[in-house]
C-alpha positions in Angstrom: -2.6 5.0 9.6 -2.2 5.3 5.4 1.4 6.2 5.0 0.7 6.0 1.1 1.8 9.1 -0.8 0.8 10.1 -4.1 2.9 9.3 -7.1 3.8 6.1 -5.2 4.4 2.6 -7.0 2.5 0.1 -5.5 1.7 -3.6 -6.2 -1.9 -5.1 -5.5 -2.0 -8.0 -3.5 -5.7 -8.9 -3.5 -8.7 -9.2 -5.8 -8.6 -9.4 -9.9 -5.7 -7.2 -10.3 -3.5 -9.1 -7.9 0.0 -8.5 -8.9 -0.2 -5.6 -11.0 2.0 -2.4 -10.3 -0.1 0.9 -10.2 0.8 4.4 -9.3 -1.4 6.2 -6.3 -3.2 9.0 -7.7 -5.0 10.2 -4.6 -5.2 9.3 -1.0 -8.8 9.3 0.3 -8.1 8.4 3.7 -6.2 6.1 6.3 -8.3 3.2 4.6 -8.4 3.8 0.8 -6.1 5.5 -1.9 -7.5 5.8 -5.8 -4.7 3.9 -7.9 -4.3 3.4 -12.0 -1.8 1.8 -14.1 -2.9 3.4 -17.5 -3.8 0.1 -19.0 -6.4 -1.6 -17.4 -7.5 0.9 -14.8 -7.2 4.3 -16.9 -6.6 7.6 -15.3 -10.3 8.5 -16.4 -11.7 5.2 -14.4 -9.3 4.6 -11.5 -9.7 2.5 -9.1 -10.6 2.9 -5.2 -8.4 0.3 -3.2 -7.9 -0.6 0.2 -4.4 0.2 1.7 -4.3 -3.2 3.0 -4.6 -4.9 -0.3 -1.4 -2.8 -1.8 2.1 -3.3 -0.9 4.5 -0.2 -0.7 7.8 0.2 -3.1 10.1 2.6 -2.4 9.6 4.4 -5.7 7.9 7.4 -6.3 7.4 9.2 -9.6 8.1 12.7 -8.9 7.1 13.9 -12.2 3.1 12.4 -12.0 3.2 13.3 -8.4 4.1 16.9 -9.3 1.4 17.2 -12.1 -1.1 16.0 -9.9 -0.3 18.5 -7.3 -0.3 21.3 -9.9 -3.6 20.1 -11.2 -2.2 19.4 -14.5 -3.8 16.3 -16.4 -2.0 13.0 -16.5 -2.0 10.7 -19.3 -2.1 6.9 -19.1 0.8 6.8 -21.5 2.6 8.3 -19.0 1.6 5.8 -16.4 2.5 2.7 -18.3 6.1 4.4 -19.0 6.6 4.5 -15.2 5.5 1.2 -14.5 7.1 -0.5 -17.6 10.3 -1.7 -15.7 8.0 -3.3 -12.9 6.5 -5.6 -15.5 9.8 -7.0 -16.7 10.9 -10.6 -15.7 12.8 -11.0 -12.4 16.2 -9.8 -12.5 15.7 -6.8 -15.2 14.6 -3.7 -13.6 14.9 -4.8 -10.1 16.6 -1.6 -8.7 12.9 0.0 -8.9 11.0 -2.7 -7.8 12.3 -2.9 -3.9 9.1 -3.1 -1.4 8.7 -2.1 2.0 
């Protein structure tokens, strides 16, 4: 069963984007989600990714989730801002990086 939530920060575990952090934009079904990181995968061209190729984190970007659920447009800059602490060297920003 797909337990990913809209706005949740995830890490790719397979594919060309392996190791990159992304935000769940949409949950398609039990096997797929739509993810974007605002840089290589822009909001206008998100990635459809199998859930078995994603590692969950405990962080849900509430403001991004609320905008998506309300139908408000989110920007690539907002996604990059949320994800910037995840791309820092190990030891900096670790409070947000916990994976499940």
